[in-house]
N, C-alpha and C positions, 0 to 999 in steps of 0.2 A: 283661501286655499286649504284643501283637505290633505292631511298627512296620512299616508297609508303605513301601517306598522307591519313589518314582515317578522313573523315569529321565528325564532331560532329553536334549536333543540333545548337550549338552556331556558328559554321562555316556557316551553312545555313542561320541563322539569320543575320550574318554579311554580307553575300552575298545579301540578300534581302534589308538590310539597305543601303549597298554600291551602288547597282544599282539604287534604288529609288532616293537616294539623288543625284547621278550623273545625272540622267535624269532631276531632278528638276533644277540643276545648268545649264544644257544645255538650258532648256526652259527659265530660268531666264536671261541668257546671250542673248538668241535669242530675248527676249523682248527688251533688250537694243539696239540690233543691227537692228532688222527688224521693230519694232513697234515705239520705241522712236527715232530710227536712231542714228548713231554715233554722228553727230553734236548735236542732241537733248540731248543725254546723256551727252556729254561734257558740254553743256550749263546748264544742271541740276546740275552737279557737281559744276560748277562755282557758280550757284545760292545758293549753300549751304555754300559758302565761302572757298571751297577747290579748288586747281588748277584743271581746267577742264581737263587737260592732264592726270590726274590720272584715268580718265574713261577708258583709253586704257589698262593699266595693270590690272585693275579690271576685264574688259571683258576677257582679255587673261587668267587670273587666273580662272575665272568661266568656260571658254570653256575647257582649258587644265585640270583643276581639275575635271570637269564633265566627260570628256573622261576617265581620269585616274581612277575615281571611278567606272564607268561602266565596264571598262576592268579589274579592279583590278591590275593596274600597278602602284605601289607606291601610291595608293589611300589613304592608311592610313596616309602617310606623307603629302599629300596635304590637308587632312581633317583639320589640324590645321590652315594653312593659310586661308582656306575657312571659318572657324569659325571666324577668325579675320575680314574677309570681311563682314560677317553678323553682327558682333559686331559694325563695323563702320556704317553699315546701321541703327542699333538701335540708336547709339549715334547721328548721323547726321540727320536722317530722321524720324524714327518711335518712338523714345523715347518720344518726346514731346506730341505725340498723346495718350499716356497712354498705358496700358497693352493690352487691348482687340483689336484684329485685325479688329473687326467690327466698331471700333470708326472712326469718320471722320479722314481722312488722314492715316488710318491704324495704329494700335498699334503694339507692339513688341512681342506679345505672340508667333506667328508663328515662328519668327526668333529665339527666345530663344529656342524653341523646336528643331529647326533645328540645332542650335549650340550644344545642348546636344546630339543629334544624331551623329553629327560629332565627338565629343569628345568620345562618346561610340565606334564609329567605330575605332578611333585611338587606343583605349585601346584593342579592340577585335582583330584587324588585319583585313586584307582584306577578309578572309573567303574563302568559297568554290568557285571554278571555277575562281580564280584569275590568271591572266597571270604571275604575279610576287608575289608569296605567300611567306610571311615571317611568320614563326610560332611565336605565342605569347611566350614571355619569361617571 
């Protein structure tokens, strides 16, 4: 028996949120890979007092998570680890700069908004056009 899924406005909203945040994570990871370079990103992590080698799993999480969000393939389940990634960026990098992202060294307002969006996506589910859709329970 085939089940037909009827999309709601919330499903389309989740789709828009999911794809937008997925693209942002791919761009964010691309910045680390292509602009700052892998050695530069490792060095930056080390300058924060965390093992530089942690840059690699963070980049993998952002790439895999970004792709999963765009495709809707377990994206809602990767939303929480991605939110923790951003929380780490707030604690280690942007928190001391204050709230506003326009502050010198960038504040944490943008990252906080991104975290809220990821939590909302986790609660909503992957939404319309997801490769692996799980209905909200």
